[in-house]
C-alpha angles and dihedrals in degrees: 000000000000120000094245091052091049090049090050092050091049090053092046092048095050093047091051092046091048090047088227112188130204130005116321134197120244088250092054090049091048090053091051091049090051092048089054095049097255113135119215126173098233148326086266090061091051090050091048093052093046093043091056091051091050087069089065093044097249092116131036116217113208104205099215131121102300105019115244129205131211132176110240094212116017093181095074 
């Protein structure tokens, strides 16, 4: 499994475990990852991973200030 896919699955898993609702900023996601013992380099890395998956439709990017991210189908 490629590193980016593993990172994506780690993010998805923590958000599901935390029962996070609604769109979250990369910083909020990074904080949740940290609280669940998952180390990530930065909020920028979180945004990069999620932004790449937005191209396939797995994540919706809400282009606000700041950007927010939401999984389009959390059941997969």
